[in-house]
C-alpha positions in Angstrom: 0.0 0.0 0.0 1.2 3.5 -0.8 2.5 5.6 2.0 2.4 9.3 2.2 5.7 11.0 3.0 4.6 11.8 6.6 3.8 8.2 7.3 7.4 7.3 6.8 8.6 9.8 9.5 9.5 8.3 12.8 8.4 11.4 14.6 4.9 11.0 13.1 4.8 7.3 14.1 5.9 8.2 17.7 3.3 10.9 17.8 0.6 8.4 16.8 1.7 6.2 19.8 1.5 9.3 22.1 -2.1 9.8 21.0 -3.0 6.3 22.2 -1.1 6.8 25.5 -2.8 10.1 26.2 -6.2 8.8 25.4 -5.6 5.8 27.7 -4.3 8.1 30.5 -7.4 10.4 30.4 -10.0 7.7 30.5 -10.2 8.0 34.3 -10.5 11.8 34.4 -13.8 12.9 36.0 -16.9 13.3 33.9 -16.8 17.0 34.6 -13.6 17.2 32.5 -15.2 15.7 29.3 -15.6 19.2 27.7 -12.7 20.9 29.5 -9.2 19.5 30.2 -9.9 16.1 28.6 -11.2 17.6 25.4 -8.3 20.1 25.2 -5.8 17.3 25.7 -7.4 15.3 22.9 -7.3 18.3 20.5 -3.7 19.2 21.4 -2.3 15.7 21.0 -4.0 15.1 17.7 -2.7 18.5 16.5 0.8 17.2 16.8 0.4 14.5 14.2 -1.8 16.7 12.0 0.8 19.5 11.8 3.6 17.0 11.1 1.5 15.6 8.2 0.6 19.1 6.9 4.2 20.3 7.1 5.5 17.3 5.2 3.2 18.2 2.3 4.5 21.7 2.0 7.0 22.5 -0.8 9.2 25.1 0.8 11.5 24.4 3.7 10.3 27.5 5.4 6.6 26.3 5.3 7.6 22.9 6.4 9.6 24.3 9.4 6.5 26.4 10.3 4.3 23.4 10.6 6.9 21.4 12.5 7.1 24.3 14.9 3.3 24.3 15.3 3.5 20.6 16.1 6.2 21.3 18.7 4.0 24.0 20.2 1.1 21.5 20.5 3.4 19.0 22.0 4.4 21.4 24.7 0.7 22.3 25.3 0.1 18.5 25.9 2.9 18.4 28.4 1.5 21.5 30.3 -2.0 20.1 30.3 -0.7 16.8 31.7 1.1 18.7 34.5 -2.3 20.4 35.3 -3.9 16.9 35.4 -1.3 15.8 37.9 -1.8 18.8 40.1 -5.5 18.3 40.1 -5.1 14.6 41.1 -6.5 13.3 37.8 -3.2 11.7 36.7 -0.7 9.8 38.7 2.9 11.1 38.8 4.3 7.9 37.4 2.0 7.9 34.4 3.0 11.5 33.8 6.7 10.7 34.0 6.3 8.0 31.3 4.3 10.4 29.1 6.8 13.2 29.6 9.7 11.0 28.5 7.8 10.2 25.3 7.1 13.8 24.8 10.8 14.7 25.3 11.8 12.1 22.7 9.2 13.5 20.2 10.3 17.1 20.9 13.9 16.2 20.1 12.9 14.6 16.8 10.7 17.6 15.9 13.5 20.0 16.7 15.9 18.0 14.5 13.3 17.9 11.7 12.6 21.6 12.0 16.3 22.6 12.1 17.0 20.4 9.1 14.7 22.5 7.0 17.2 25.5 7.3 20.4 23.6 6.3 
């Protein structure tokens, strides 16, 4: 089966795994967060992969770097929201540490990809 260019990027694959991890982590959030923190986390984590895909479809390196930067911003947003979840008692510290390490790995890959566009 044909693969789009973004589907061959390791950072996109890792971001897809992060979506599953975040969705699994927020299952136990209180019902009152369905349209608040839970919803915001879902949108932010999906935005990471979406921006990677969109950036890979752009022709100019400057445009590609812009979308990779947007993906990085969404990734940092996810991390911040997970920290909020920990502080509210919705997420255990150990779960957060595991997610944070995955976020760190993805952020490094995104930075390398973004910086590569300017060489």
